[in-house]
C-alpha positions as CSV (number, residue, x, y, z in Angstrom):
1,M,-0.3,0.1,0.0
2,T,0.9,3.5,-0.1
3,T,0.8,6.1,2.1
4,Q,-0.7,8.7,0.0
5,A,-3.9,8.1,-1.9
6,P,-2.3,7.9,-5.6
7,T,-3.9,10.0,-8.0
8,L,-5.1,7.4,-10.6
9,A,-8.4,5.9,-9.8
10,V,-9.9,2.5,-11.0
11,T,-13.5,1.6,-10.4
12,G,-14.7,-1.8,-10.8
13,S,-11.5,-4.1,-9.8
14,T,-13.7,-6.3,-7.9
15,G,-15.0,-7.6,-11.6
16,A,-13.5,-8.8,-14.4
17,L,-12.7,-6.0,-16.8
18,G,-11.4,-4.0,-14.2
19,G,-9.8,-6.4,-12.4
20,L,-7.6,-7.1,-15.4
21,V,-7.2,-3.0,-15.7
22,A,-6.0,-3.0,-12.1
23,R,-3.7,-6.0,-12.6
24,G,-1.9,-4.4,-16.1
25,L,-1.4,-1.3,-13.9
26,A,0.3,-2.9,-11.4
27,A,2.2,-4.8,-13.7
28,Q,3.6,-1.7,-15.1
29,G,4.5,-0.3,-11.5
30,V,1.9,2.1,-11.5
31,E,0.3,3.3,-8.4
32,Q,-3.6,3.3,-8.4
33,R,-6.6,3.5,-6.0
34,L,-9.2,1.1,-6.2
35,L,-12.5,2.0,-5.4
36,V,-14.5,-0.6,-4.2
37,R,-17.6,-1.5,-2.4
38,S,-15.8,-4.4,-0.1
39,A,-12.0,-3.9,0.7
40,G,-12.1,-7.6,1.6
41,R,-13.0,-8.2,-2.2
42,A,-9.9,-5.9,-3.8
43,P,-7.2,-7.7,-5.6
44,D,-4.0,-7.3,-3.7
45,L,-1.4,-5.5,-6.0
46,A,1.5,-3.7,-5.5
47,G,1.4,-0.1,-5.3
48,A,-2.6,-0.2,-4.8
49,H,-4.6,1.7,-2.3
50,V,-8.1,0.6,-1.5
51,V,-11.0,3.3,-0.8
52,E,-14.1,1.7,0.1
53,F,-17.4,3.4,-1.0
54,P,-21.2,2.5,-1.4
55,G,-21.4,2.9,-5.1
56,Y,-21.9,4.9,-8.2
57,G,-25.6,6.1,-6.6
58,D,-23.8,7.7,-3.2
59,R,-22.6,11.2,-4.4
60,A,-21.1,12.2,-1.1
61,A,-19.5,9.1,-0.6
62,A,-18.0,9.2,-4.0
63,V,-16.8,12.8,-3.7
64,A,-14.8,11.7,-0.5
65,A,-13.5,8.9,-2.5
66,L,-12.0,10.7,-5.4
67,A,-10.6,13.5,-3.6
68,G,-7.2,14.3,-4.8
69,V,-8.1,12.1,-8.0
70,R,-6.6,13.7,-11.5
71,T,-7.2,10.5,-13.9
72,L,-10.3,7.9,-13.2
73,L,-11.0,4.9,-14.9
74,M,-15.0,4.7,-14.7
75,V,-16.0,1.3,-15.8
76,S,-19.6,1.2,-16.7
77,G,-21.9,0.2,-13.3
78,A,-23.5,-3.5,-13.2
79,E,-26.7,-3.4,-15.5
80,S,-29.8,-2.5,-13.8
81,A,-32.9,-0.2,-14.2
82,E,-31.2,2.7,-12.3
83,R,-27.8,2.2,-13.8
84,L,-27.9,5.5,-15.7
85,E,-29.1,7.8,-13.0
86,Q,-26.2,5.9,-11.0
87,H,-23.7,6.8,-13.7
88,R,-24.9,10.6,-13.7
89,T,-24.6,10.9,-10.0
90,F,-20.9,9.7,-10.0
91,V,-19.9,11.8,-13.1
92,D,-21.5,14.9,-11.1
93,A,-19.2,13.7,-8.0
94,A,-16.2,13.5,-10.3
95,A,-16.4,17.0,-11.2
96,E,-17.5,17.7,-7.6
97,A,-14.3,16.6,-6.4
98,G,-12.3,17.8,-9.0
99,V,-11.6,15.1,-11.2
100,G,-9.6,16.2,-14.3
101,H,-9.6,13.2,-17.1
102,V,-12.6,10.2,-16.9
103,V,-11.9,7.3,-19.2
104,Y,-15.0,5.7,-19.4
105,T,-16.0,1.8,-20.8
106,S,-18.7,2.8,-23.2
107,F,-20.4,0.3,-26.3
108,Q,-19.7,0.4,-29.8
109,G,-22.4,2.4,-31.8
110,A,-23.7,4.3,-28.5
111,A,-26.7,6.2,-29.6
112,P,-29.8,7.6,-28.4
113,D,-31.6,5.3,-30.7
114,C,-29.3,2.2,-31.0
115,T,-30.8,-1.0,-30.9
116,F,-29.4,-2.4,-28.2
117,T,-31.1,-1.0,-25.5
118,L,-28.5,-1.1,-23.0
119,G,-26.4,1.3,-25.5
120,R,-28.6,4.1,-24.9
121,D,-27.8,4.3,-21.4
122,H,-23.8,4.3,-22.6
123,H,-24.9,7.5,-24.7
124,A,-26.5,9.3,-22.2
125,T,-23.5,8.8,-19.9
126,E,-21.2,10.0,-22.9
127,A,-23.5,13.0,-23.3
128,H,-23.5,13.7,-19.3
129,L,-19.7,13.4,-19.2
130,R,-19.1,15.9,-22.2
131,A,-21.4,18.3,-20.4
132,S,-19.3,18.0,-17.4
133,G,-16.6,19.9,-18.6
134,L,-14.4,17.1,-17.6
135,T,-11.8,15.9,-20.1
136,T,-13.0,12.3,-21.5
137,T,-11.7,9.4,-23.5
138,F,-14.5,7.0,-24.5
139,L,-13.7,3.1,-25.0
140,R,-16.4,1.9,-26.9
141,D,-16.1,-1.8,-27.0
142,S,-18.1,-4.5,-28.9
143,F,-20.0,-7.1,-26.9
144,Y,-17.7,-9.1,-25.7
145,L,-16.0,-12.2,-27.0
146,D,-15.6,-14.3,-23.8
147,F,-19.6,-14.5,-23.9
148,L,-20.0,-15.9,-27.4
149,P,-19.3,-19.8,-26.3
150,D,-22.0,-19.1,-23.5
151,M,-24.7,-18.3,-25.8
152,A,-25.3,-22.1,-26.4
153,G,-27.9,-23.4,-24.4
154,E,-27.4,-26.9,-22.7
155,D,-28.7,-28.7,-26.1
156,G,-25.7,-26.8,-27.8
157,V,-27.9,-24.3,-29.5
158,I,-27.3,-20.4,-30.0
159,R,-31.2,-18.8,-30.1
160,G,-31.5,-15.4,-31.1
161,P,-33.1,-13.1,-33.6
162,A,-29.9,-12.4,-35.4
163,G,-30.2,-13.1,-39.1
164,D,-27.1,-13.0,-40.8
165,G,-25.8,-10.2,-38.7
166,R,-22.5,-9.7,-37.8
167,V,-20.6,-9.0,-34.4
168,A,-17.1,-7.7,-34.2
169,A,-16.7,-9.2,-30.5
170,V,-14.0,-8.0,-28.5
171,A,-12.0,-9.9,-26.0
172,R,-12.3,-8.5,-22.3
173,A,-8.3,-8.8,-22.2
174,D,-8.0,-6.5,-25.3
175,V,-10.6,-3.9,-23.8
176,A,-8.1,-4.2,-20.7
177,R,-5.0,-3.8,-22.2
178,S,-6.3,-1.0,-24.0
179,A,-7.8,0.9,-21.3
180,V,-3.9,0.5,-19.7
181,E,-2.2,2.3,-22.6
182,V,-4.6,5.1,-22.6
183,L,-3.9,5.2,-18.9
184,L,-0.4,5.0,-18.8
185,D,-0.6,8.5,-20.6
186,P,-4.1,10.1,-20.6
187,A,-3.4,13.4,-22.1
188,A,-2.3,11.6,-25.0
189,H,-5.9,10.4,-25.5
190,A,-7.8,13.5,-24.3
191,G,-11.0,14.1,-26.1
192,A,-10.5,10.8,-28.1
193,T,-13.2,7.8,-29.0
194,Y,-12.1,4.4,-29.6
195,D,-14.0,1.7,-31.2
196,L,-12.4,-1.6,-29.8
197,T,-13.4,-4.6,-31.6
198,G,-12.1,-8.0,-32.5
199,P,-10.3,-8.5,-36.1
200,E,-13.4,-10.1,-37.7
201,A,-16.9,-10.0,-37.8
202,L,-19.1,-12.9,-37.4
203,T,-22.3,-14.3,-37.6
204,M,-24.2,-16.3,-35.2
205,T,-23.7,-19.3,-37.8
206,E,-20.2,-18.9,-38.1
207,V,-19.8,-18.6,-34.2
208,A,-21.5,-21.8,-34.0
209,E,-18.9,-23.6,-36.1
210,T,-16.1,-22.0,-34.7
211,I,-16.9,-23.3,-31.2
212,T,-17.7,-26.9,-32.8
213,N,-14.5,-27.0,-34.3
214,A,-12.4,-25.9,-31.4
215,T,-14.2,-27.6,-28.6
216,G,-15.6,-30.8,-30.1
217,R,-19.0,-29.7,-28.8
218,T,-21.6,-29.6,-31.7
219,V,-23.2,-26.2,-31.6
220,T,-25.6,-24.8,-33.8
221,F,-27.3,-21.5,-34.4
222,H,-31.4,-21.2,-34.5
223,D,-32.6,-17.5,-35.8
224,E,-35.4,-16.7,-33.4
225,T,-38.8,-14.6,-34.4
226,L,-38.7,-11.9,-32.2
227,E,-41.8,-13.5,-30.5
228,E,-39.7,-16.7,-30.1
229,A,-37.0,-14.6,-28.9
230,Y,-38.9,-13.6,-26.0
231,A,-41.1,-16.5,-25.5
232,S,-37.7,-18.4,-24.9
233,R,-36.5,-16.1,-22.5
234,R,-39.4,-15.4,-20.1
235,R,-38.7,-19.0,-19.0
236,W,-36.1,-16.8,-16.5
237,E,-37.8,-14.6,-14.2
238,A,-36.5,-10.8,-15.3
239,P,-38.0,-7.5,-15.4
240,Q,-39.0,-6.1,-18.9
241,W,-36.4,-4.2,-19.5
242,Q,-33.9,-7.2,-19.0
243,Y,-35.7,-9.1,-21.3
244,D,-35.2,-6.0,-23.9
245,A,-31.6,-5.8,-23.7
246,W,-31.3,-9.6,-24.0
247,V,-33.3,-9.8,-27.3
248,S,-31.9,-6.7,-28.9
249,T,-28.3,-8.0,-28.4
250,Y,-29.2,-10.3,-31.2
251,V,-31.6,-7.6,-33.1
252,A,-28.4,-5.4,-33.2
253,M,-26.4,-7.9,-34.8
254,A,-29.5,-8.1,-37.3
255,R,-29.6,-4.9,-38.4
256,G,-25.8,-4.3,-38.8
257,E,-25.1,-2.1,-36.0
258,V,-22.1,-4.3,-34.4
259,A,-20.5,-5.3,-37.4
260,A,-17.8,-2.8,-37.9
261,V,-14.4,-4.0,-37.5
262,S,-12.1,-1.0,-36.1
263,G,-8.3,-1.4,-35.9
264,D,-7.9,1.0,-32.5
265,V,-7.1,-2.0,-30.2
266,A,-3.9,-2.9,-32.4
267,R,-3.2,1.0,-32.8
268,L,-3.1,1.3,-29.0
269,T,-1.7,-1.9,-27.5
270,G,0.6,-3.0,-30.5
271,R,-1.0,-6.1,-30.7
272,E,-3.9,-7.4,-33.0
273,P,-6.7,-8.3,-31.2
274,T,-7.4,-12.1,-30.3
275,S,-10.0,-14.0,-32.6
276,L,-12.6,-16.3,-31.3
277,A,-10.5,-19.0,-32.7
278,G,-7.7,-17.8,-30.7
279,L,-9.8,-17.2,-27.3
280,L,-10.8,-20.9,-27.4
281,A,-7.4,-22.0,-28.4
282,E,-6.1,-20.1,-25.1
283,R,-8.9,-21.7,-23.1
284,A,-8.5,-25.1,-24.3
285,A,-4.5,-24.8,-23.3
286,G,-5.5,-23.7,-19.8
């Protein structure tokens, strides 16, 4: 631990993406302030100063936790009906605390009317950040490549209304590496927006074939209608906004909104992003 709280703060370090970023910074010898809900769950890293706070929705606690921070990695909050309001509260707290630069993990194609419903929250958060007067960098990642193999049900079928649409899904590790590079020299990325994608855009049929070839498990894709998609997901009890998010993931693909392949990961990290086949090979190798 450091005796004085570092001026670089990272949120989400107890989660998958934030944890990768925090470990990547520690590997570079960077001191960082880890903002977490529970100190007991924070990663034990050299140069890390752990600060507990209740979360994005508590403005007063966030202001205190951010005191003295110059650069902040704001990993988007857990999906919920209140996430956007919590984001806005945290951004306001960052401005009040005197944070200079916020690096925010957004979504590829974030727009007020994008098909993927949760992408609209990202657009609104970006807009609030711009209006706050804070310096910003937006990391707009595609859907996570890591999640694609988990889309197949127990019967080996990926179900969703994706048609023959494509997705340029990105490995979570590539997003983390990109974030580390930005945080190592934030001034060089002030005002920038990066689209973080994988090296290729695949249809769900191609995703299924790639998983089959890599794992030996037969996986196929069933192109559902919208009605079928909602019906098949209602076996899980969830609020309506969650059903809409699940289904719109596939509809965004069908409409071509997540098909664009960007070179930003390679430009930021100096290495080509991981493909689905590469990710599955890494998993198989342990």
